[in-house]
Structure formats: structure tokens, C-alpha cells
N, C-alpha and C positions, 0 to 999 in steps of 0.2 A: 699749319707748320710754318715758321718762318725760314727765310733761305738762309743758309750760312754765308759769312762774310768771306769772301775768299780773294779779294784783292789784294795784289803785293804793293807797299807803299814804302817809300823812303823816308826815315824820320830823321828830322834835323834837329838838333838840340845843341843850343851852346849854353856849355856850363863848366865851371872850374871843377876839375877831378877832386881837388881837394875839398872842395864844398860839399861832395856827394854825402849823401845820408843813407843810413842803412835802416829798413823796415825788419826788426828783429823778431816780430811777434804778432799775433792776432792782437789787432786794435792799437798798435804801434808802439805805444809806451807802457810803462808799468803801471801807470794809472788807469789804462784801457779806455780813454776817453775818445779813442778813434780819430784823433785830430793830429795832423801832420803840419807843425808850424813854420817847417823848414822849405816847404815846397815854394819855389819861385817862378817856376817855368809855365806850369798851367795854371790858367786863370779864367775868369767868366768869360773875359773877351776872345780868347782863341780856343777854349775848349769844345766850341762847335766844330772846331776844324779836327777834332780827333779822328785818327782811322787806325785800322788793324795795322800793326807792324809787323808782326809774325805771331805765330802760334806753335805750340809743343805737344806734341803726340804722346799722350799718358796711357795708361791702361783702361780700367773703367770710369765711369763717371765722377768728377769730382763732386762729393757732397759734404757741404760745409765747409772743407778743408780751405783755408784763406793762405794767399802766398806770403812767404818771408822773402826780403831781398836784402842780402848782405854780402859785401866783399865783390859785387860784380856777378853773384849768382842767385837766380830765383829758385827757391824750394818749396814745392806744394806737394800733397798727397792725394792718392786716388782711391776711392772706394773699396778696390780689390787689395788694399792693404800694401801699396806701395809708395815710398818716398822717393821723389824725383827732383834732381839738381841740373838745372840748365844755365847755360851763361845768359846774361841778361841781354846782351848783344846778339843773341838768336845765332843763325847758321847760316846766312846770306840767300835763305830760301824763305817762302811763306810758311812752309809747315816743316818744324824741325823734328826729326824722329831719333836722334841720337842723344841722349842726355850726357852731361859729364860724368855722372852715374847715377845708379838707382838702387834702392834698397831691395834685399832678399824679401820674399813675400811673408805679410805679418798679417793675412787673413782678412783684415778690416781697419781702414783709417777713416775716420769722420771728424778728426780734429786738425787743427793747424800745428805746423812745426815751428819751434822757437830755437833762437841761436844765441848761445851765450858761450864766452870763452872757448871759440874753436870747436864747439860741440852742437850738433842738432838734436833736440828733442821732441819726441813726438809719441802719443798714446796710441794704443791700439789693443786688438784682440787678437793673439798669436797664432791659432789653428783655427780651422772650420769646425773642429770637434771640441774646441778648448775655450771656454767663454771668459777664462782668466784674464783680467787685464794687465798690460804692461806699460812701462814707461820704457821706450827706446832711445837709446843714446847712441849717435853716429858721430864720427869724425866729419866736421864740416867739408874738409877738403877732399872726402872720400878715402878710398882704400888702396889707390892705384889700379883699381880693377874696374870692370863695368858694373858689376853687381857687388854690393857692400852689406855686411852683416853688421849688427849693433855690436859697439865695442863692450857694451854691458847693458842690462835690462833691470828696471826697476819692479819687483812682484806687487802688484797691485789690485791683490783681491781675487775674489770670485766672479767679478762681472766685466764686462768689456769698458772701455774708455769711450764714451758715447759723446763727442763734442766738447769736452773739456779739455782745453790746450794748457800745456805745460806753461807754468809762469815760474822765473828763476829771480831770487833775491839773496844776495849775502851768502853764496854758496850752497844753496839749499833750491831744489827744484820741486814744485807743488803740481800734484794733478788730481783731479776728482774721477769717480767711478759712478757706475749707475748702480752699484752696490750701495750708495750713500756713504761713500767714504772719502775723505781728503788724505792724500798720502803725502809725506815730505821725505825727499831723498837727499842724501849727500850728492851735489852736482857733480863731483868728481868721481863718483861711482864707490865702490867698496873694494878694488882689487880683483873682483871675480866676477864671471859671467852674469851672474844673477845676483841682486842685492836686496836687502831687505829695507824697509823705510825707517827713517829715524823716528818717526812718530805717526801715528794715524788719528784723524779726527772723525768723529761719528756724527753725520747729520740725520734728520729724522725721514729723509727721503732720497729717492736717487737724485743724483748729481750729473748734469748736462752741461752746467755753467763753468766757466773758467776762473780759477782764483785770481783776485787781484790784492796785491801785497801792500802795506803800507809798514811803518817803523813800528808799530805795536800788533796789527792785527793782520790777519789772511781772511778777506771776506770772499765768500762762495754763495751760489744761490742754490736752493734743493726745490724738489718737488713736491715737498709738504707744504709748500708755499712759505719758505723762510729765507731770509739772508741770513747765513752764519757767519759769525766774527770769532774766529780762532785765535788764540794768542800765538804771535809768530814762533816762539820757542817751544811750542806744545804746553805739555801741563806738568812741569816739574818730574821728568824722568819717567811718567807713566805711558805705557804704550799705546793707549785709547784715551782720547781727549774729547771732551765735549765743549761746545762753543761758548765763549765767555758771555756773548749775548747773541740774541736773535732779534731780527726785525720782521714784522708781520707783513707779508705780501699780499695775503689774501687768495692767491692763486699760485699755482706751480710756477716755479722759475724758468722750467725747461732749458733751452740754450742761451737764456740772458746772461750777460757778464757783467758785474758792477763796473761803474765807471767812477772815479773818484777827482773831484776838483772841489777847492775853496772849502775843505772840510765837510764835503757832503758827498753821500754815497748814493748814485742813482743805479736803478736796477730795473728791468721790465719782468713781467708775469703774465700770465694769460691774457687776464682783462685789465691790467693796470700798468703804469708806469709810477715808482715809489721813490722818494728821495728821504734819505736818514742822516742824521748827524753821525759822522764817522766815528765819534767818540763814543756812541752809546747814549744811553738816558740814566744810567745809573742802576737800572734794574736789569733782570735777565731777559725780559722780552719788551721790545721797544716799539711804540706805533711811529708811523713816519713823520717827517715833519710836514709833507703834504702828498697827496697823490694825484693821478688822474686815472679815473675808474670810467671804464665803458663797458659794461655786461654783454653788450651786442657787437663789440669789436675784439679782434684778437691782435695783441701787441706782439711784435716778433723780433727777435734778435736782441743785439744789444744797443744800448744808447750811445749815442754820441754828444758831446757838451762841447760846446764852443761859442765865445763870445756873447754868454748871457741866455743861450738857447739850447735845448735838449732834443736830439732828433731821434726818433726812434720808428721802425717799421711797423705797418698796418695791415690789415688785410689788402688793401689795395694801393698802398703809397707810403709817404712818410708824413708823420704828425711831428709839430714844432710847439715845443712848451716853455715858458719862462722858467730859466734855471734856479730862479729865487723863488719860485712858485707864486701864489696870487694873493698873500695874505689870509688865506682860509685852508682848510685841511682838504677839500677838494677843489681842483683847478681845472679849467677847460684848455683847451689846445689855442694857440694863438693863431695857427695857419696850418694848411695842409699843403704838401708838397706833391703834387699829382703828376703822374705819369701817363702821359697822352697815349691813344691807341688800346689796344686788348688789355683788360684788367686782371690781375691777379696778385696773390700775396707777395709782400716784400719779407722774405725770409732772411735776406742778406742785411748785415748790420752797416749801417751807414759809414761812411769816411768824410771827413771834411779837411779840405787842404787850399789853402790861398784863395778863399773866397768862393768854394764852389763843394757842394755836398753830393756824393756819389753812393749809388746802391744798386745791387741787382734786383731782379724782379723774375717771378716764375712765369713770363710770357717769353723766355728766352732772350732776356736784354740786360744790359747795364745803361743807367741812367744818369744823368747829371743835372743838379739845378742850381742856380746862384744861391749863395748863402744869404741868410736874413729875409726879412720880410720883403715883398713885392708890391705894396700897396694894395693888395687884395687878399682875400680868404684863401682863395686857392692859386696857388703858385704852380706853373708848368714848368717842364723840364726844358732845359736849353740844348740838350743832346741824348743821343741816344744810340745804341749799337745792338744789333741783334745776331745770336746764335742759332745753330740747328739742333736744339735742345732746349725744351722749357724750363727745366730745372736750372735756376741760378742761385743756390744758397751760399756760394762762396762770397765773400765780402771784400770789396777792392782794396787793393795797396797802392796808393798813389805816391810816387817818390821820384826823385831826380827827373821829372818830367814825362814820367809814364805812368800807365796805369795797367795794373796785373791783375786779372781775375782769372778764376777757374770755372769750367762748366763742361761741356761735351759736344760731340758732333753725331747725330743719330744717323747720318748717312754713310758710316762706317760700320763695320761688325762691331757687336757690343764690348768685345773684349779689349778694343783697341779705341773706343770712343772718347775717352777723357781727353780734355785740353785745357792747357793754359793759354789765356790770349792776352797779348800784349800790346797795347794801344800808345800810339805817341802822336806827334803833330806832322802833317805835310811838310815836306819841303818846298 
């Protein structure tokens, strides 16, 4: 077990408040590439000086939920079904235990909050004996009390929301469920406490992937080994829609979320990274433009696409591939990003910002590498920090000179072990 990071450090970040950016959702942008092109404070030269600024006490462990940072507030969910809101400045102590507000108990949350139009959306299961999925909508500013109930809930079928985070576009919020359904709700609600979807999409397997939305399609992975492309507006007024086309992944998508850039959709599956033309192929079922396949290796999390390279989690690190492929149907990795020390799976999705790649690893660590090739096939991390909890499935949010990530602290009772860790530069 690795020791907890307990030092209290002062962060000194020089920035223009007018230039501050928001991290509104899982994977940062609507295209879900995991890239923050606006980060200017942290870079390969000073990242080795990152240190723990403060941490927030949550409920149970943070499992898969990744932080959102909007308007000076950091939002994250813990697996016991609570959404938390803390000020990004902390509380003046190393451990903050009083949030701005927290949600009522929603039994289980293992996805990430999304903020749009002053509303925080998150998916959940709503009661220990109720497996029905819900889309929960909260006022981002809270409710004037310490504990806030949803302002409305979307009814999302007979199974829980498992790691599929909400995505919002053009007044509609989308989310997937383990029942294998994609649900589309009016982002403004329906004027009642519980709302029915505008339309529902049916995939051929369970959904743990987060939807990614373009002008014409909603893309989402499913565990029958498909990339599903649904028409944005549904299917002509029908309540249940089939995908316009599907892409063959060859393996379950699990929690991998599609990333889209330059007309290409990238998505991981159990044993492959696949790239598809975002416009489809003119048929109902499409083959990838190219794939990276390894039956002996597990591909984990969602891909990040930056400066012509695709980064994705492996069993023991990250792998980098050429975003444009290799001119063949099957492509090999360009290099690997190796984390020094004990080895374990990288379930966290990588984040890229200002020349640095960040990811959590199930050795109780968050690590950073310099972006791009290093001159060798194996590139070593330039920084790491350790937690007193091995599971780090949360993905880093790197914004305004700080790194936010969720995990836990095993040295405290289980029901209050969850943590939001915030790192910054030493003064």
C-alpha cells in the first residue's frame, strides 16, 4: 500500500481570470478528444513540480466518475450515489470536508457530471432495491441548502447508468444505460419531477460508453462490439430508434467513449482501437478504416487524440498510435508510455494539455508524460503522485493550472473514504 500524500502546499498560479476556462464534461469537449488546448500554465518543464494543493472529503470511493470544473466550482460523484460541489480554491486547509452543496443519496453514481446552461446532469441508479436508471438534473448553483434534490429526473429504463456520462447538444441531453438503450431528453426538463425521453435508441448490447454528438449523429459504443451511429433527431417521431449504421469493433466497447476529430471516430474495445469514417460507409454495417488489435492486451478507457497521435490505456500503461493510421488495415503502436514503479491497469482515460499526457493507474497513482515521441520506443513518466487507495479509474481534468482527479483514502472509514485530489504548482 502506498502512503497517502498529506503535505499542505501553497499554489501560486498567475492567470487572468478572464482567460479562465471551464471543464464542463467528461473528456473536456463535445468531441470527447480529452484535449484541453487552452491550458497555458502547466507544461512539460514545470509538471515535475506539481504537488498536492488540497483534497476534498467525499462519501465512498470515486469509481470512474471524473471531475467537472465550471465557474469556480469542482463537481464529482462518489460511488455511494452522491454528487459533490466544492470551490476550486479549497477551504484553506489540506482536507476540506464541507462542500458548497451535495446531492441527496442516489444509491450509485459511477459516471461523470456534465454542466450546461446552469444545470448539472449526472446518471444514477436511484435506490438500493431499484435498478431503474435515472438522469438527474441539479441546479449548478445548488439549492440554498447543504443537501439538494434533483430539480427533475429523466426516466431511463430498467437498468442503471453505468459509466455512461450525459452529453448535451442543441437543447437535448443524451445518456446510455446497461439495458442497451440510448435516451434523449429535453435538457430543460418537462415541467414535472419525472420526465419521459423524447426518443430512445436501441443498441444490440449493454451500454457503458458515453455518447458523442456531431451535427448528424449520436455515436456510442455497446458491449455487443459495435459503434452505434443514431440520427440526432431520432427516427421520424418513432419512440424506439435503431442505429443508422454500426461499426464493427470486434470486442465489447465497455466504457470507451468515441473521440471525433478530422472526420474520424476513434473508440476502444476490449482488444482493439478502431478508427471509422464519421460519415459511415453507405451501408448498415461498416468496417474500420484501420484497427490496432492485440488479443493478448486489454485496451482500457477512452482514447485521447492530439497532434496526430491517439493515446489509450493498456494493461500496464498507455499506447500511442498514429491518428492517420499506417496505410494498412492493421496498425501497430508508435511507442508506449511506461509508468515507472509497480505495474497495474490504466483504466483512467488519458488527458492531454499543453504538451503533457496525464492518466491515473491502479497502483494508486496519477502520472504524467511529455506529449509526443521521446526518441525511444518506451517513454517514461516525468511525474507521478500516489494515493492511499489502489483504484484510480477517474480521469484527470487539467484546467487553469490545476489537475483534478478522484480516488479515495483507505486510512479512513469506508463510508467517508472518497476523495477529490487537486494538484498545483509550488510557490
